[in-house]
N, C-alpha and C positions, 0 to 999 in steps of 0.2 A: 451495608457499609459500616466501618468501625467507629465512626463518630457522627456528630450532628454538624453538618456543614451548611445549614440553612442561612445563617448569618453571613457566611462567606459568599454564598451564591447570591444573596440579596445585595451584598455590597458591590458585586461586579455587574449588577443590572439584569440578572436573569428574571424571566417571568416564572415565578415559583410554581404557579398552578400548572402551567404548560409543562414545566420541567418535571414536576411530580408525575404527570401522565407518562412522560418518556421513561422515567426510571422504573415505573411500575411494569412497563412492557418488557424491559430488558432482562431481568432475572429469570422469568419463566422461559423465555426464548433461549437463554444461555444454558439453563438447566436441561432443557429438552435436547439441545443440539450437542452439548459437550459432556455434561455430568453423567449421562446415561451410557457413555462408551465403556466397553469392557477392556480390561487389561491395559489401561493407560499407563504411560510412564509417569514419573513424578512431575506433574504440571502445577503443583500447588502455588508457586510464585505467579505464574501467568493467570491462573484462576483468580488469585488475589488482586492482581493488577486490574483485571476486568471488573471485579467486584468494587474496586475503589476508583473506577474510571473517572468519575466526577468528584472524587473525594481527595485522597491523599496527594495524587499527582497535581490536582488543581491547587491544593494548599502549597505544594512545593513551588509552583509557578508564582503564586502570590508572594511567597517569601522571597523569591528571586527578584521580583519587581520592587518589593519593599526595600531591598538593598540597592536599588538603582538599576537593576538589570532589565533587559527588554525581552519580550517574547514575540517571535515572528512566525506566523502561520503560513503553511504551504499547501498546495493542492496537487502537486505533481512531483515525480521523481527527477525532473530536470532541474529542480532548484538545488544549487550547491550548498548543502547543509554545512560543509566544512567552513565556508566563509562566515555564516551566521555564528557558528561556534567560536571561530577565531576572534570575532568581535565581542565575545562575552555574552552573546545572546543565546536563547534556547529556541531550537527549531521544533515546531509542532505540526504534524500532518493534520489537515482539517477536513479532508474528504469524508463524507458521511454516507452510510449505506442503509439508510432507513427513510421511509416516506414520512416526513413531518414538516409542518409549516407550509403545506402546499397552498393553502388559501392565501397566505401572505405572499408567497413566492409568485403566485399567478397574477398578483396585482402589478408586478413589474416584468414578468416573463410570459412568453406564450405557454399555453396549456400543454401543447405537444412539444416537449423538449426533453432532452436526456435526463433521466431520473437523478443522476449524480449532480448535475447543475442545479436542478430544482431543489434537491435536498440541501446542498450547502447554502443556497440562497434562503431557503426556508428556515434553516437553523439560525441564520443571522437575523433575519427579519422577525422571526418568532421569539428570539432571545431565549433559546433553550440550550445553547451549547456554551459551557463555561470556558472551553478552549478558545472559541471565537472571541468571547467577551474579554479574554485575558490578553489578546493580541494587540501589540502596539503598531504593527503593520502586517499585512498579508501579501504574499507574493503570487501573482498570477502568471500565466504563460500562454503562448499562442498555439497550443497543440491542437485546438479545434476551434471552429468559428463560433460555436455556441458559448464556450468558456470565454473566448476573447471578448465577445460583446457583453457577456454577463459581468465581466470584471469592470467594465465601464460603469455599470449600474452599482455594483458592489462598492465602488469608490465613493459613492454618496454616503456610505454608512461607516466605512473604515478605510484608512489610507492603504492604497494598493500600488505595489510596484509590479509592472508587467515585464517579463522577460520575453523577447522575441526569439522563438525557437525557429530556426530555418526549416524549410520544407524539403530541402535536398542536402546531400552530404558532399558537395563539391568543395574545392579548396576555398573559393570565395565565400561559401556558406560557413565554413569553419572559421574564417577570419571574422565574419559578422558575429558569430557566436562568441568568439573570444572577446570581442568588444562589448557584447552584452554582459558577459561575466564580469568584466572590468567595471562597467556601469553599476552592476549589482553590488559589487564590493563598495563602491562609493556611497550607494544608497543605504547599505547596511551600516556603514561607519557613521553616516549622518543620523540615522535613527538611534543607534546605540550610544553615540557620543564617544566611541572608542576607536582608536586607529588599529587596523590589522597590521601586524608585523610579520616578517618572514618567520620568526620563531613561533608566534601564536598560530600562524597558518600551518606550519609544519607539525606542531603538536596536535592541532585539530584533525589534520589529515591522518595522522597515526591512530587517533582515537576512533574516527569514523571507519577507517579501514579495519580496525579491530572488530567493530560491530559487524561489518560486512563479512569478514573472514569467519566469524562465529556462525553467521547464517549460512555461509557456504559450506561449513563443516556439517551443519545440520542437514543441508540439502544432499550432501554427498552420502550420508548414512542411509538416506532413503533409497539409494540404488540397490541396497541389499534386499534379498528375498528370504524370509518374509520381512516386510518393512517394519522397522522397530517403533514407528510412530505413525499415527493417522494423518491423512492430508488435512483434516479439519484442524487438528492441533497445530500442525505446521503453519497453516494459513493464519491461525490466531497469533502465533509468535511473530510472523511477518507483519501482521497488522499492528501489533504492539510496538514493533521496532520503530514505527513512525512517530511515536510520541513519548516513549519512556526515556528515563535517564540513560544516556549512552553507555557509560562505564558500568553501571549496575546491570543493565540489560545484557551487555556483553558477557559479564561474569556469569549470569544466570543461564544464558544459552549454552555457554561452554560447560557448565556443571551438568546441564541436561544431556549434552552430547556425551559426557563421560558415562552416564548411565546407559545411553543408547548404544554406545560401543560395547558395553558389557552385554546388553541384550543381543546384539548381533553375534557376539562370540558364543552365546548360549542358544542361539536360534530362536529367540523369543520374538514373536510378532504380534501385530494388532488385528490380523485378519485370518480368515480360514485359508488353508493351503489351496493354491490354485486360483485365488481371487484375481479377477482382471485388474491389471495395473494401468491406471489412467493418468494422462497428463491433461491439465486444464489450461486453456489459453484464452486470450481475448481481453476484455475490458477489466479494470481493477475491481476488486471486491473489498470494500472498506467495511469496518465494524458498523453494524452487526449484520452485514450481508453474507450470511452463511447458507442461504437457501439451496443453491445448486450443489455445493460440496456435501451438504447433509443428505440430499437425495441420492447422490452418486454412491456415497459410502453406506447409506442405509439400504441401498439396493444390492449390496454384497461385493462392491469393488473397493479398491484402495487407490487414493490419489497419491502419486509418487513425486509429482513436480507441478509447479505453477509457473507457466510462462506468462506472467502478469506483472503489472507495476507493483502490485502487492505480492511479490514473488521474486523470481530470478532477475527481472529487469532492475530491481532495486539494489541488489547486492552482488551481482555476478562479476563486476569489474571493480578493481580498487585503483586508487591514485598512486602513482610512483612516489616514493618517499625520499628520494635522494636529490630533490631539487636544490639548486645552489642560490636561487634568488627569488624574490617575490614574483617577478615577471615569468620566470620559468615555472614556478609553482602554479600560478594562475593558468598558464598554458596547459599544464598537465591535468589540472582540474577540469578545464573546459573540454579537453579531448576525451576525458573519461565519460563525461555526461553526453557528449556528442555520439558516443558509441552505443547508446541505448537504442534498442530496436522498436521504436514507437511507430504506430500506424500513421502518424502525421507526416512521415517521410515518404517521398516518392522518388525512385522505387524503394522498397523496404525488404530487399532480398535477404538481408541478414537475419530477419525473423524466420523466414522459411527455412534457411539453412540451420538455424538454431533448433527449430522444432524437430527436424530430421535427426540432428545430432542427439537431442534429448531422448527421442524415442529409442535410439540405439543404446545410449548410455544407461538409461533407466529400465531397459527391457520392457517398454510399454506395449500393451496390447491395443491401445487406441487413444485417440485425442478427442476431447470435447471442447469445441470452440463456443464460448459463451459471450454474447454481446448484449450490452444494455440497449433497450429500445431507443431509437433515434441517435445512436452512436454511429454516425455514418462512416468514419474512418475504419473502424474494426468490422462493421457489418459488411462493407464493400470489400475490404481486404480479405475477408473470409474466402472469397472466390479464389484468390491467388494461393492462399494456404491450402485449400481443398485440392486445387490442381496439383501442387507440388507433392502433397501427401499421397494422392492417388497414384502419381507416377512412381512413388517409392513403396507402394503397397501398404500404406499405413491407414487403417480405418479412422474415419473422422465423423463425428456427429456435430451438426451446427444448430445451436439454439439461440433464441432471442428472448429476453425476459426483462422484468423491471424489479422494483423492490417489494411489490405486493405479493400476497400469498394466493391470489386467485388462480394462478396457473400451475400450482404445485402438482395437482393430479395429472394434468397433461404432460408436464415435464417428467414426472416419474414414469409414466407409461412409455414415453419415447426413450428415456435413458435405460430403462429395464430392457426394452427391445434391442437397443444397441449393445448392451452388455451380453445379452443372450446370443446375439449374432457373432460377436467376437470371441465369446467363450467356447 
């Protein structure tokens, strides 16, 4: 990191000893996964952001708070970040992709629980995440039973607002969701002390749409063969989108896309000719959960799309910008989020249709369905995904894993066999 941030970390209540251990683990992992790649495009900004993940960005958050601003943390792509931004708040993604603080988390949670839930609870209880410690409120949601109940416990440690996400997409479910979005607006206004106006909401919608369009532009360039950027680098950018400054991030992604367009014109790619083109789907992969993508691309394939919450589900739809009133704007925001293809919905046919569409658009040779252990919605829905893909003649590999490294050898063996089969 570029500076000494220990006083800042201490001032927000981090356990400095535990935090030091976390920071010592990150650089070697990042170097091995990312900096050893050949023929990378200019990823300097994104490498810098990860290097300063607990430094400059946290300093920006503290400066925002010193000016009276609020920081609101989220765990899910269902939280309307446009509303937080319109109220003058900063929206920060809190999902964590590393096993840490397990001992503390297991004091309040069952040992056998989704690694993502155990991780974010461990980060909070072990006091190792400066993003968590910067939050004035966090926003939970009812996308799975484990998270829903964990948020009750988390509320003992930080104020939590829970959004009820309907489990179906009927008209009455959409009406319930619109009510939840309205309640969320009121909650954000209370925390920030700022009133959201039609003007501030319209501006926020445009800014967040700009970020999503930049990510969609990046995703579209990956349809080319050879792919101008690796799946690992694309995932990293999608992960950074959850917490970086919106306008700066949008600018940097568009600048990268300018370079990638030049690469496409010149036929420059990041993989050998004929490398299998893979789509990854399933549960989200938060920083620094790069294990499966690293194995896939280290085995000679290239990931061309992520049908994940840290991927297409985050940015594939925008909010209409021509709303004429607050009520209409809130309605269009609610509708945009309700169109996310999450496994919490039953049925969730939109996800199956999207995967078939992606396989065709990206000329994919196969799909790898990756579920976190104990993530029942995605593990069970894999049955429906596999059935649909089989009918369409699209090869699929189904894997289950956690944040540990113990299964790397087994995963590599299975992934290499799958790539050989489809190659």
